[in-house]
py3Dmol code that shows the C-alpha trace and the ligand (Angstrom):
import py3Dmol

protein = """\
ATOM      1  CA  UNK A   1       1.577  13.124 -23.218  1.00  0.00           C
ATOM      2  CA  UNK A   2      -1.467  10.935 -24.038  1.00  0.00           C
ATOM      3  CA  UNK A   3      -1.971   7.705 -22.109  1.00  0.00           C
ATOM      4  CA  UNK A   4      -1.099   4.705 -24.267  1.00  0.00           C
ATOM      5  CA  UNK A   5      -3.820   2.081 -24.735  1.00  0.00           C
ATOM      6  CA  UNK A   6      -4.019  -0.839 -22.337  1.00  0.00           C
ATOM      7  CA  UNK A   7      -3.976   1.179 -19.123  1.00  0.00           C
ATOM      8  CA  UNK A   8      -5.050  -0.511 -15.906  1.00  0.00           C
ATOM      9  CA  UNK A   9      -8.039   0.597 -13.855  1.00  0.00           C
ATOM     10  CA  UNK A  10      -5.923   3.188 -12.078  1.00  0.00           C
ATOM     11  CA  UNK A  11      -5.062   4.781 -15.398  1.00  0.00           C
ATOM     12  CA  UNK A  12      -1.500   3.543 -15.491  1.00  0.00           C
ATOM     13  CA  UNK A  13      -0.481   1.831 -18.663  1.00  0.00           C
ATOM     14  CA  UNK A  14       0.604  -1.778 -18.636  1.00  0.00           C
ATOM     15  CA  UNK A  15       3.635  -0.493 -20.502  1.00  0.00           C
ATOM     16  CA  UNK A  16       4.460   1.778 -17.570  1.00  0.00           C
ATOM     17  CA  UNK A  17       4.145  -1.042 -15.073  1.00  0.00           C
ATOM     18  CA  UNK A  18       6.212  -3.360 -17.237  1.00  0.00           C
ATOM     19  CA  UNK A  19       8.929  -0.771 -17.702  1.00  0.00           C
ATOM     20  CA  UNK A  20       9.183  -0.243 -13.954  1.00  0.00           C
ATOM     21  CA  UNK A  21       9.523  -3.932 -13.104  1.00  0.00           C
ATOM     22  CA  UNK A  22      12.998  -5.195 -12.381  1.00  0.00           C
ATOM     23  CA  UNK A  23      14.151  -8.762 -12.815  1.00  0.00           C
ATOM     24  CA  UNK A  24      13.208 -10.757  -9.731  1.00  0.00           C
ATOM     25  CA  UNK A  25      11.064  -7.995  -8.327  1.00  0.00           C
ATOM     26  CA  UNK A  26       7.365  -7.413  -8.695  1.00  0.00           C
ATOM     27  CA  UNK A  27       7.008  -3.691  -8.326  1.00  0.00           C
ATOM     28  CA  UNK A  28       3.361  -2.952  -8.895  1.00  0.00           C
ATOM     29  CA  UNK A  29       1.809   0.488  -9.163  1.00  0.00           C
ATOM     30  CA  UNK A  30      -0.875   0.969  -6.524  1.00  0.00           C
ATOM     31  CA  UNK A  31      -1.870   4.593  -6.866  1.00  0.00           C
ATOM     32  CA  UNK A  32      -0.579   8.101  -7.350  1.00  0.00           C
ATOM     33  CA  UNK A  33       1.095   9.661  -4.325  1.00  0.00           C
ATOM     34  CA  UNK A  34      -1.306  12.609  -4.584  1.00  0.00           C
ATOM     35  CA  UNK A  35      -4.231  10.256  -3.835  1.00  0.00           C
ATOM     36  CA  UNK A  36      -2.957   9.611  -0.305  1.00  0.00           C
ATOM     37  CA  UNK A  37      -3.702  11.782   2.708  1.00  0.00           C
ATOM     38  CA  UNK A  38      -1.475  11.903   5.748  1.00  0.00           C
ATOM     39  CA  UNK A  39      -2.454   9.293   8.366  1.00  0.00           C
ATOM     40  CA  UNK A  40      -5.455   8.057   6.361  1.00  0.00           C
ATOM     41  CA  UNK A  41      -5.900   4.672   4.719  1.00  0.00           C
ATOM     42  CA  UNK A  42      -6.719   3.890   1.101  1.00  0.00           C
ATOM     43  CA  UNK A  43      -7.963   0.525  -0.133  1.00  0.00           C
ATOM     44  CA  UNK A  44      -6.265  -0.924  -3.213  1.00  0.00           C
ATOM     45  CA  UNK A  45      -7.133  -4.262  -4.796  1.00  0.00           C
ATOM     46  CA  UNK A  46      -4.769  -5.435  -7.493  1.00  0.00           C
ATOM     47  CA  UNK A  47      -3.396  -8.724  -8.839  1.00  0.00           C
ATOM     48  CA  UNK A  48      -5.214 -10.725  -6.136  1.00  0.00           C
ATOM     49  CA  UNK A  49      -3.884  -8.562  -3.295  1.00  0.00           C
ATOM     50  CA  UNK A  50      -6.218  -6.586  -1.031  1.00  0.00           C
ATOM     51  CA  UNK A  51      -4.103  -3.815   0.464  1.00  0.00           C
ATOM     52  CA  UNK A  52      -4.267  -0.855   2.799  1.00  0.00           C
ATOM     53  CA  UNK A  53      -2.051   2.045   1.723  1.00  0.00           C
ATOM     54  CA  UNK A  54      -1.191   4.757   4.225  1.00  0.00           C
ATOM     55  CA  UNK A  55       0.817   7.949   4.176  1.00  0.00           C
ATOM     56  CA  UNK A  56       2.857   8.315   7.357  1.00  0.00           C
ATOM     57  CA  UNK A  57       5.150  11.299   7.806  1.00  0.00           C
ATOM     58  CA  UNK A  58       5.070  11.806   4.062  1.00  0.00           C
ATOM     59  CA  UNK A  59       6.090   8.224   3.243  1.00  0.00           C
ATOM     60  CA  UNK A  60       3.715   5.666   1.732  1.00  0.00           C
ATOM     61  CA  UNK A  61       3.299   2.410   3.641  1.00  0.00           C
ATOM     62  CA  UNK A  62       1.493  -0.729   2.525  1.00  0.00           C
ATOM     63  CA  UNK A  63       0.057  -3.663   4.447  1.00  0.00           C
ATOM     64  CA  UNK A  64      -2.547  -6.358   3.930  1.00  0.00           C
ATOM     65  CA  UNK A  65      -6.022  -4.955   4.261  1.00  0.00           C
ATOM     66  CA  UNK A  66      -7.495  -7.760   6.381  1.00  0.00           C
ATOM     67  CA  UNK A  67      -6.852  -7.303  10.093  1.00  0.00           C
ATOM     68  CA  UNK A  68      -5.582 -10.573  11.626  1.00  0.00           C
ATOM     69  CA  UNK A  69      -7.929 -10.149  14.603  1.00  0.00           C
ATOM     70  CA  UNK A  70     -11.269 -10.563  12.850  1.00  0.00           C
ATOM     71  CA  UNK A  71     -10.844  -9.368   9.286  1.00  0.00           C
ATOM     72  CA  UNK A  72     -11.550  -5.671   9.649  1.00  0.00           C
ATOM     73  CA  UNK A  73     -10.546  -3.405   6.808  1.00  0.00           C
ATOM     74  CA  UNK A  74      -7.304  -1.714   7.790  1.00  0.00           C
ATOM     75  CA  UNK A  75      -7.800   0.795   4.960  1.00  0.00           C
ATOM     76  CA  UNK A  76     -10.739   2.191   6.912  1.00  0.00           C
ATOM     77  CA  UNK A  77      -8.405   3.022   9.770  1.00  0.00           C
ATOM     78  CA  UNK A  78      -5.788   5.658  10.421  1.00  0.00           C
ATOM     79  CA  UNK A  79      -2.191   6.005  11.583  1.00  0.00           C
ATOM     80  CA  UNK A  80      -1.704   7.151  15.165  1.00  0.00           C
ATOM     81  CA  UNK A  81       1.097   9.287  16.623  1.00  0.00           C
ATOM     82  CA  UNK A  82       3.153   6.150  17.335  1.00  0.00           C
ATOM     83  CA  UNK A  83       3.201   5.130  13.687  1.00  0.00           C
ATOM     84  CA  UNK A  84       0.622   2.374  14.063  1.00  0.00           C
ATOM     85  CA  UNK A  85      -2.215   1.733  11.643  1.00  0.00           C
ATOM     86  CA  UNK A  86      -5.334   1.386  13.753  1.00  0.00           C
ATOM     87  CA  UNK A  87      -8.029  -1.089  12.742  1.00  0.00           C
ATOM     88  CA  UNK A  88     -11.412   0.639  12.823  1.00  0.00           C
ATOM     89  CA  UNK A  89     -13.260  -2.415  14.122  1.00  0.00           C
ATOM     90  CA  UNK A  90     -11.689  -3.013  17.558  1.00  0.00           C
ATOM     91  CA  UNK A  91      -8.689  -0.702  17.659  1.00  0.00           C
ATOM     92  CA  UNK A  92      -5.767  -3.055  17.246  1.00  0.00           C
ATOM     93  CA  UNK A  93      -2.711  -1.156  16.048  1.00  0.00           C
ATOM     94  CA  UNK A  94       0.052  -2.420  13.761  1.00  0.00           C
ATOM     95  CA  UNK A  95       3.341  -0.633  13.221  1.00  0.00           C
ATOM     96  CA  UNK A  96       3.364   0.575   9.625  1.00  0.00           C
ATOM     97  CA  UNK A  97       7.120  -0.006   9.420  1.00  0.00           C
ATOM     98  CA  UNK A  98       7.159  -3.736  10.147  1.00  0.00           C
ATOM     99  CA  UNK A  99       3.587  -4.879  10.800  1.00  0.00           C
ATOM    100  CA  UNK A 100       4.125  -5.774  14.480  1.00  0.00           C
ATOM    101  CA  UNK A 101       1.087  -5.558  16.712  1.00  0.00           C
ATOM    102  CA  UNK A 102       1.401  -2.626  19.097  1.00  0.00           C
ATOM    103  CA  UNK A 103       2.643  -3.929  22.437  1.00  0.00           C
ATOM    104  CA  UNK A 104       3.170  -7.515  21.277  1.00  0.00           C
ATOM    105  CA  UNK A 105       5.377  -9.594  19.055  1.00  0.00           C
ATOM    106  CA  UNK A 106       2.904 -12.478  18.918  1.00  0.00           C
ATOM    107  CA  UNK A 107       0.784 -11.129  16.098  1.00  0.00           C
ATOM    108  CA  UNK A 108       1.559  -9.171  12.996  1.00  0.00           C
ATOM    109  CA  UNK A 109       0.287  -8.196   9.600  1.00  0.00           C
ATOM    110  CA  UNK A 110       2.118  -8.461   6.285  1.00  0.00           C
ATOM    111  CA  UNK A 111       3.782  -5.259   5.150  1.00  0.00           C
ATOM    112  CA  UNK A 112       5.362  -4.644   1.758  1.00  0.00           C
ATOM    113  CA  UNK A 113       8.381  -2.750   0.521  1.00  0.00           C
ATOM    114  CA  UNK A 114       7.300   0.498  -1.096  1.00  0.00           C
ATOM    115  CA  UNK A 115       8.891   3.015  -3.405  1.00  0.00           C
ATOM    116  CA  UNK A 116       7.827   6.140  -5.255  1.00  0.00           C
ATOM    117  CA  UNK A 117       8.771   6.467  -8.896  1.00  0.00           C
ATOM    118  CA  UNK A 118       8.316   9.418 -11.219  1.00  0.00           C
ATOM    119  CA  UNK A 119       6.761   8.474 -14.516  1.00  0.00           C
ATOM    120  CA  UNK A 120       5.128  10.614 -17.150  1.00  0.00           C
ATOM    121  CA  UNK A 121       4.640  13.525 -14.772  1.00  0.00           C
ATOM    122  CA  UNK A 122       3.163  11.377 -12.007  1.00  0.00           C
ATOM    123  CA  UNK A 123       4.538  10.150  -8.697  1.00  0.00           C
ATOM    124  CA  UNK A 124       3.626   6.476  -8.598  1.00  0.00           C
ATOM    125  CA  UNK A 125       3.400   4.519  -5.349  1.00  0.00           C
ATOM    126  CA  UNK A 126       4.651   1.007  -6.013  1.00  0.00           C
ATOM    127  CA  UNK A 127       4.836  -2.036  -3.774  1.00  0.00           C
ATOM    128  CA  UNK A 128       6.944  -5.154  -4.184  1.00  0.00           C
ATOM    129  CA  UNK A 129       4.171  -7.727  -4.409  1.00  0.00           C
ATOM    130  CA  UNK A 130       5.624 -11.201  -4.616  1.00  0.00           C
ATOM    131  CA  UNK A 131       3.788 -13.132  -7.259  1.00  0.00           C
ATOM    132  CA  UNK A 132       3.130 -16.835  -6.682  1.00  0.00           C
TER     133      UNK A 132
END
"""
ligand_1 = """\
4
FES
S -10.913 -6.825 13.356
Fe -9.254 -5.475 13.579
S -9.127 -5.105 15.695
Fe -10.715 -6.538 15.479
"""
view = py3Dmol.view(width=600, height=400)
view.addModel(protein, "pdb")
view.setStyle({"model": 0}, {"cartoon": {"style": "trace"}})
view.addModel(ligand_1, "xyz")
view.setStyle({"model": 1}, {"stick": {}})
view.zoomTo()
view.show()
């Protein structure tokens, strides 16, 4: 099926994104599931959000890209065997499930609800990005 006009920079149509939004939710397509590699990060910038998207045990996970320590790019990191995204700058780790800093409850990073939706033969990774 041809892509309708008005697609975003990821190739997903605005119509597709609009159709997948639910009232009160802001499900936004970030990428195709096939673009993610297990335990590796992917940088996605969309609608004013700078995000790190990971695949952990086959499930996509999304967090803010800026590390709360000193602003390192979490997307340049990886997920360790304990399910923590590791910042490549100084090695801080944040649980991909809830954003808690490994070994501490004092610091955390924003994480987002994620889902995978089938649309037009693709498996879309979507995050619930609260719009201001
Ligand atoms: S900037 Fe991330 S650990 Fe320092």
